[in-house]
Each structure stands twice: as structure tokens, then as C-alpha cells.
C-alpha positions as CSV (number, residue, x, y, z in Angstrom):
1,M,-14.8,65.7,85.9
2,I,-13.2,65.2,82.5
3,Q,-13.1,68.4,80.6
4,T,-14.8,68.2,77.2
5,A,-15.4,71.8,76.4
6,E,-12.7,74.0,74.9
7,P,-10.8,75.9,77.6
8,R,-12.4,79.4,78.0
9,M,-9.1,81.3,77.3
10,S,-8.6,79.4,74.1
11,A,-12.2,80.0,73.0
12,F,-11.8,83.7,73.8
13,L,-8.6,84.1,71.9
14,H,-10.0,82.3,68.8
15,K,-13.1,84.5,68.9
16,K,-11.0,87.6,68.9
17,A,-8.6,86.3,66.3
18,L,-11.6,85.4,64.1
19,Q,-12.9,89.0,64.3
20,M,-9.4,90.4,63.5
21,G,-8.3,87.9,60.9
22,V,-5.3,86.8,62.9
23,P,-3.9,83.3,62.2
24,V,-3.8,82.4,65.9
25,S,-3.9,78.6,65.3
26,G,-1.8,76.5,62.9
27,I,-1.4,72.9,62.1
28,F,2.0,71.7,60.9
29,E,1.6,68.4,59.0
30,L,5.2,67.2,59.4
31,T,5.0,64.0,57.4
32,P,2.5,61.8,55.5
33,D,4.5,58.8,56.5
34,C,3.2,56.4,59.1
35,N,4.2,53.1,60.7
36,F,0.5,52.1,60.6
37,N,-1.7,51.4,57.6
38,C,-5.2,52.2,58.7
39,P,-7.9,51.6,55.9
40,M,-9.6,55.0,56.1
41,C,-6.5,57.3,56.3
42,Y,-6.8,60.5,54.3
43,I,-3.1,61.1,53.9
44,H,-1.0,57.9,54.1
45,G,0.0,57.0,50.5
46,S,0.2,60.6,49.3
47,Q,4.0,60.8,50.1
48,K,4.9,59.5,46.6
49,R,4.1,62.9,45.1
50,G,6.8,65.1,46.5
51,E,9.4,65.7,49.2
52,E,8.8,66.7,52.8
53,L,9.8,70.2,54.0
54,S,13.2,70.3,55.7
55,T,13.9,71.3,59.3
56,E,15.0,74.7,58.1
57,D,11.8,75.1,56.1
58,W,9.6,74.3,59.0
59,L,11.5,76.6,61.4
60,S,11.4,79.5,58.9
61,I,7.6,79.1,58.5
62,A,7.2,78.8,62.3
63,Q,9.1,82.1,63.0
64,Q,7.0,84.0,60.4
65,A,3.9,82.4,61.8
66,K,4.8,83.5,65.3
67,D,5.4,87.0,64.1
68,A,2.0,87.0,62.4
69,G,0.2,86.0,65.6
70,T,0.2,82.2,65.8
71,L,0.0,81.0,69.4
72,F,-1.5,77.5,69.2
73,L,0.3,74.9,67.1
74,L,-0.7,71.3,66.4
75,L,2.0,68.9,65.1
76,T,0.5,66.1,63.1
77,G,1.1,63.7,60.2
78,G,1.1,60.8,59.3
79,E,3.0,60.0,62.4
80,P,5.0,63.1,63.3
81,L,7.3,61.2,65.7
82,L,8.7,59.4,62.7
83,R,10.5,62.6,61.6
84,K,14.2,62.1,62.4
85,D,14.4,65.8,63.3
86,F,11.3,65.7,65.5
87,E,13.2,66.5,68.7
88,V,15.0,69.4,67.1
89,L,11.8,70.8,65.7
90,Y,9.8,70.2,68.9
91,V,12.4,71.8,71.2
92,T,12.9,74.8,69.0
93,L,9.1,75.4,68.6
94,S,8.7,75.0,72.3
95,K,11.3,77.7,73.0
96,M,9.6,80.0,70.5
97,G,6.7,80.0,72.9
98,F,4.0,78.1,71.0
99,V,1.3,76.2,72.9
100,I,1.9,72.8,71.3
101,S,-0.3,69.8,70.9
102,I,0.6,66.6,69.1
103,N,-1.4,64.1,67.1
104,S,0.1,60.6,67.4
105,N,-0.8,56.9,67.1
106,G,1.1,56.5,70.4
107,S,3.5,53.7,69.3
108,L,6.6,55.8,69.6
109,I,5.8,58.0,72.6
110,K,8.0,56.0,75.0
111,N,11.0,57.0,72.9
112,Y,10.3,60.7,73.6
113,M,9.2,60.7,77.2
114,S,12.4,62.4,78.5
115,L,11.7,65.1,75.9
116,F,8.1,65.5,77.0
117,R,9.1,65.6,80.7
118,K,11.4,68.5,80.0
119,Y,9.1,70.3,77.5
120,P,5.6,69.2,78.3
121,P,3.1,69.6,75.4
122,A,-0.3,71.2,76.1
123,R,-1.8,67.9,75.0
124,I,-1.1,64.7,73.1
125,N,-4.0,63.3,71.1
126,I,-3.6,59.6,70.6
127,S,-5.6,57.6,68.0
128,L,-7.2,54.5,69.4
129,Y,-9.1,52.3,66.9
130,A,-9.7,49.2,68.9
131,A,-9.9,48.0,72.5
132,D,-8.1,44.6,72.1
133,K,-4.8,43.5,70.7
134,E,-6.1,41.3,67.9
135,T,-8.6,43.8,66.4
136,Y,-6.0,46.6,66.8
137,Q,-3.4,44.7,64.8
138,D,-5.9,43.7,62.1
139,F,-7.1,47.3,61.7
140,C,-3.8,49.2,62.0
141,K,-1.6,46.5,60.4
142,A,0.7,47.0,63.4
143,D,1.4,45.0,66.5
144,Q,1.4,48.1,68.8
145,F,-1.6,47.9,71.0
146,E,0.3,47.2,74.2
147,N,2.9,49.9,73.4
148,V,0.1,52.4,72.9
149,V,-1.6,51.5,76.2
150,D,1.8,51.7,78.0
151,A,2.3,55.1,76.4
152,I,-1.0,56.4,77.7
153,E,-0.2,55.2,81.2
154,L,3.2,56.9,81.0
155,L,1.8,60.2,79.9
156,K,-0.8,60.1,82.7
157,K,1.8,59.4,85.2
158,E,3.7,62.4,84.1
159,H,0.5,64.5,84.2
160,I,0.6,65.2,80.5
161,S,-2.8,65.8,79.1
162,V,-4.1,63.1,76.8
163,R,-7.1,62.9,74.6
164,L,-8.2,59.8,72.6
165,N,-9.3,60.2,69.0
166,S,-11.2,57.3,67.4
167,V,-12.7,56.9,63.9
168,F,-15.3,54.1,63.4
169,T,-15.3,52.3,60.1
170,A,-16.9,49.2,58.6
171,E,-14.0,47.3,60.1
172,N,-13.9,48.5,63.7
173,Y,-17.4,50.0,64.6
174,R,-18.1,47.0,66.8
175,Q,-15.2,48.2,69.0
176,A,-17.0,51.4,69.9
177,G,-18.2,50.2,73.2
178,G,-14.8,48.8,74.2
179,I,-13.0,52.0,73.3
180,I,-15.5,54.1,75.2
181,R,-15.1,51.8,78.3
182,F,-11.3,52.1,77.9
183,A,-11.5,55.9,77.9
184,K,-13.8,55.9,81.0
185,E,-11.6,53.4,82.9
186,H,-8.5,55.5,82.2
187,G,-10.2,58.8,82.9
188,L,-9.6,60.2,79.4
189,H,-11.6,62.4,77.2
190,L,-12.6,60.6,73.9
191,K,-13.3,62.3,70.7
192,P,-15.0,59.7,68.4
193,T,-16.4,60.1,64.9
194,A,-18.3,57.8,62.7
195,Y,-17.8,60.1,59.7
196,N,-14.9,59.2,57.4
197,Y,-13.8,61.7,54.8
198,P,-13.3,60.5,51.3
199,R,-9.6,59.9,50.5
200,L,-9.4,62.9,48.1
201,R,-5.8,63.7,49.1
202,V,-4.6,60.2,48.4
203,D,-6.3,59.2,45.2
204,G,-7.8,62.5,44.0
205,K,-11.3,60.9,43.9
206,A,-14.2,62.7,45.6
207,G,-16.9,60.8,47.5
208,I,-14.9,57.5,47.9
209,N,-13.7,55.8,51.1
210,G,-14.2,52.1,50.9
211,A,-13.6,51.7,54.7
212,R,-16.6,53.8,55.8
213,L,-20.0,52.7,57.0
214,S,-23.2,53.4,55.2
215,P,-24.9,56.7,56.2
216,R,-27.4,54.9,58.4
217,Q,-24.8,52.7,60.0
218,A,-22.6,55.7,60.7
219,A,-25.5,57.5,62.3
220,Q,-26.5,54.5,64.4
221,C,-22.9,54.1,65.6
222,A,-22.7,57.8,66.5
223,V,-26.0,57.8,68.5
224,E,-25.2,54.5,70.3
225,S,-21.7,55.9,71.2
226,D,-23.2,59.0,72.7
227,L,-25.6,56.8,74.7
228,L,-22.6,55.1,76.2
229,R,-20.5,58.2,76.6
230,F,-23.0,60.5,78.4
231,D,-25.6,60.2,81.2
232,T,-29.2,60.5,80.3
233,E,-29.6,64.2,80.9
234,T,-26.5,65.1,78.9
235,F,-27.5,62.9,76.1
236,A,-30.9,64.5,76.1
237,R,-29.5,68.0,75.9
238,R,-27.2,67.1,73.1
239,G,-30.0,65.3,71.3
240,Q,-32.3,68.4,71.6
241,K,-29.5,70.5,70.0
242,I,-29.2,68.0,67.2
243,L,-32.9,68.2,66.5
244,E,-33.0,72.0,66.6
245,K,-34.6,73.5,63.6
246,A,-34.1,77.0,62.2
247,D,-37.1,79.3,62.5
248,E,-38.1,82.1,60.1
249,S,-35.9,84.7,61.9
250,T,-32.7,82.7,61.5
251,E,-30.7,84.5,58.8
252,T,-29.3,82.4,56.0
253,Q,-26.4,84.5,54.7
254,S,-23.8,83.2,57.2
255,F,-24.7,79.6,56.2
256,S,-23.7,80.3,52.6
257,H,-20.0,80.7,53.6
258,I,-17.5,79.0,55.8
259,R,-18.5,79.4,59.4
260,C,-15.7,77.5,61.2
261,R,-12.2,78.8,61.9
262,A,-10.6,77.3,58.8
263,G,-8.9,80.0,56.8
264,R,-10.3,82.7,59.0
265,C,-8.2,82.4,62.1
266,S,-6.5,79.0,61.6
267,Y,-4.6,77.3,58.8
268,W,-3.0,74.0,57.9
269,I,0.4,73.6,56.2
270,T,0.9,70.3,54.4
271,W,4.0,68.2,54.6
272,D,5.1,69.6,51.2
273,G,4.6,73.3,52.1
274,K,1.1,74.2,51.0
275,M,-1.1,76.4,53.2
276,R,-4.7,75.4,53.2
277,P,-7.8,76.2,55.3
278,C,-7.8,72.7,56.7
279,G,-6.2,69.3,56.1
280,M,-9.3,67.8,54.5
281,M,-9.3,70.3,51.7
282,T,-7.2,70.2,48.5
283,Q,-8.0,73.8,47.7
284,P,-7.7,76.7,48.0
285,E,-4.0,76.8,48.7
286,T,-1.1,79.3,48.9
287,F,2.6,78.9,49.3
288,P,4.3,80.5,52.3
289,L,7.8,79.4,51.4
290,Q,7.5,81.1,48.0
291,V,5.7,84.3,49.0
292,G,6.2,84.6,52.7
293,F,3.8,83.5,55.5
294,L,1.9,86.7,55.9
295,R,1.2,87.2,52.2
296,A,0.2,83.5,51.9
297,W,-2.2,84.0,54.9
298,D,-3.8,87.1,53.4
299,E,-4.2,85.4,50.1
300,L,-5.8,82.3,51.8
301,R,-8.2,84.5,53.7
302,E,-9.3,86.2,50.6
303,K,-9.9,82.9,48.8
304,V,-11.9,81.5,51.7
305,E,-14.1,84.5,51.8
306,N,-15.1,83.8,48.2
307,I,-16.1,80.2,48.9
308,T,-19.9,79.7,48.5
309,L,-21.5,76.6,50.0
310,P,-24.6,74.8,48.7
311,L,-27.8,76.8,48.5
312,E,-29.8,73.8,49.7
313,C,-27.7,73.7,52.9
314,A,-28.0,77.4,53.5
315,V,-31.8,77.3,53.5
316,C,-32.3,73.9,55.0
317,E,-34.3,73.8,58.3
318,R,-31.6,71.7,59.9
319,R,-28.8,74.3,59.0
320,V,-28.3,75.3,62.7
321,S,-27.4,71.8,63.8
322,C,-26.1,70.0,60.7
323,P,-22.3,69.4,60.8
324,V,-21.9,69.9,57.0
325,C,-18.9,72.1,56.2
326,A,-16.9,73.3,53.2
327,A,-14.4,70.4,53.6
328,M,-17.1,67.8,53.5
329,C,-18.7,69.4,50.4
330,L,-15.4,69.4,48.6
331,A,-14.4,65.9,49.6
332,E,-17.7,64.4,48.9
333,T,-18.6,66.1,45.6
334,G,-15.4,67.8,44.3
335,S,-17.1,71.2,44.7
336,F,-17.9,73.5,47.5
337,S,-21.3,74.4,46.1
338,K,-22.7,70.9,45.7
339,K,-24.7,69.2,48.5
340,P,-22.9,66.2,50.1
341,E,-25.6,63.6,49.9
342,Y,-23.7,61.1,52.2
343,V,-23.4,63.8,55.0
344,C,-27.0,64.9,54.5
345,S,-28.3,61.3,54.7
346,M,-26.1,60.5,57.7
347,F,-27.4,63.5,59.6
348,Q,-31.0,62.8,58.8
349,H,-30.6,59.3,60.1
350,T,-28.9,60.8,63.2
351,C,-31.9,63.0,63.8
352,D,-34.4,60.1,63.4
353,L,-32.4,57.8,65.7
354,T,-31.9,60.6,68.3
355,Q,-35.6,61.3,68.3
356,E,-36.4,57.6,68.8
357,Q,-34.0,57.5,71.8
358,L,-35.4,60.7,73.4
359,V,-38.9,59.2,73.2
360,Q,-37.7,55.9,74.8
361,L,-35.9,57.9,77.5
362,G,-39.0,60.1,78.1
363,K,-36.9,63.2,77.3
364,T,-39.0,64.9,74.7
365,E,-39.6,68.1,76.6
366,E,-37.0,70.9,76.4
367,L,-34.4,70.8,79.2
368,P,-32.7,73.9,80.8
369,D,-29.1,74.6,79.8
370,S,-26.5,72.7,81.6
371,L,-24.6,74.6,84.3
372,D,-21.4,72.7,84.1
373,G,-21.0,72.6,80.3
374,S,-20.3,68.9,80.4
375,E,-22.1,68.3,77.1
376,E,-20.4,71.1,75.2
377,E,-18.7,70.2,72.0
378,E,-15.3,68.8,72.0
379,Y,-11.9,70.5,72.6
380,C,-10.6,72.5,69.7
381,E,-7.7,70.8,67.9
382,Y,-5.1,73.0,69.5
């Protein structure tokens, strides 16, 4: 069975780190540069504003992060394998003892297979935005589909864990079925999303991403994708969780603040050296190269604790199941405290469409919890 839930040890360590305020997980955004030009990208194009951190900068941050308690490390971009010093960085970080995962478009993997054989990563997450060569090239503006498929096969042959990531937009949502079939045929876990963040980091404008679907289209794509991904029982259990409503005993205080790991036990460092709670946020930020990693982390945690989310979201009856988060609020509205209407609309459509499917499937009665956890939410990023 393909594992979809986060490994128990990782979940345990993150839970303990969250309680203690330890930065156990980090994301190093090595570069904003990419050899693809996907229409919805939240970072490609921002590289005109500054210079990337040097090899020495990244290794200095890494050593301080390790001393502060970081264990899990995700290397991302842009396309991180474009860094000329990627091998040096990767080998040194591996020898430091980090549990390393990599986000990649897959086009350059073959150039680094000898490196990954010697120092296997915990996982490589490969973005797959189409299931055929022509659509892939039109979407990514790169003739790399066959290279990516070959890379996936090579990684599987070397028993290196692979996860597929996919984002559905107005240009590729019809590929959803093909991508899901590809993942199943290759025995790979797929993490799809029909939600596209506004390109706040690229153009500074909240609420705008010309590539994304309407809220209803995004909801329909998400529900239809789940129908293809899961068996009937699993879909029903997930659907019932989506439709769960808060009762009068459900406290609201925790829903007024950040509930995820961002800035509480995990952090993101941008290609130009800013520490942020996650990569979708432009604030708050601190500067580890200027003040030191540990001080930057402490300052970030304090700023995150003071973030207040929309009151409407904190008291909404859907608050226990809605995916709304601080990053979405900021990217959609320019403020943490304003309700993101696009997200709200998308989730309401998701609930309506899910309810319709459960009725059609005859699965309106509550089901017992699954014993195998197969419908648990996706892997963590690390």
C-alpha cells in the first residue's frame, strides 16, 4: 500500500517540537531560478530583486539551524538542482545529519543520480503538471516530459522515495485524470491541489493569479480528483471529515491564531536570506545572517504568536474542516485578519459537491474510523 499519512516518528517529533518551540523543520529555498516557466508559479520572476545566498551563507545558516534543533530539511526553489554548488551543499548538509527531502521539477535528476545513490535523500518530490508530452510542454514551456518520466523510473529503480506534486490550473485541470492514472500505474503517492496561491511574492499584488480556476471549478476539480484517487469507503470518510461542523463545545480561541507548524516548529528561509513562517508569506520575517539563527527564530516565533486571523473564520461552523490559513489570508487579501473570499467560496463549493457525491454513493451515514489510516492527510513536507 502506498503510504499517504505522515510517518509516525516524524509526526511525534513535530508534535514535541511544537510544544517546546524547537525549529525541528526547515525549508531552504536555494534559488528562485527555474528552467521551466509555469503560469501559476509563486516565485519564478522574483529573482530580479536581489542576489542569492552564497554557499558559505547557506552552510553557516545550516550549522546554526542544526545546533538549534533542526532535523528535517527540505531543499526547494525554483529548481534547486540549477545551483552550481548544489552537490557541495547537498553533500555537506547530508554529512551534517539532516533528514533531507528535495522539491524538483525532475528535469535534471539524471545528472545527479550518482550523488543520490551515494547519499540517498529521504524523498524527492517531483512536480508533474501534465500526463502527455504536448500538454506538458505547453504548460511548463519546456520539452522535458520524457526526461521527467525517465527520472522517476531511475529513482524508483534505486529505491529512492518519490512523491508527485501537482497543481491544477485553468490550463491543465483536464489533465487531472491522466496524472492520477500515471501515479497509480507507477505506484506513487500523489499530492494534488486545485488551489493556487496569488503571486504575491512575484508582483506584490494580493488576490491575483491569472492561471487559477474559479472557486467552483477548483472545488469540482478537487472533488473529482479525490473520486479517482480513493476507493468509495476512503472517499466517504474523507468527505465526512470535510463536512464536519463545529458544535457549541468547540472552543474558538485556537482558531484565531496560526494552528499549523509555520513559525511554531518550522520555518522557511528565502533565496535571499529572509526567515519566514512559510514560503507563501511575505511577512513576518527576520534575518538570520544579520542577527544569528537562534535570535531570528525567537523573533519569528514571537511575531507569529501575535498574528490574529479573521474573526469570521474563528467562529464559522466550518472552522474544524476548512483549510483556510494565515498564508491564504495574507496572499488573498494582503492582511491576516481579512477573510479570504476565494478560499471561503471554494470550500463551500467543495462541501456542496462532496455532499452530492456522498448522496449518490449512498454514504450519508457516519462511517467508523479507518484502521489503516489510508485516508489520512498527506505527508508533511519534510
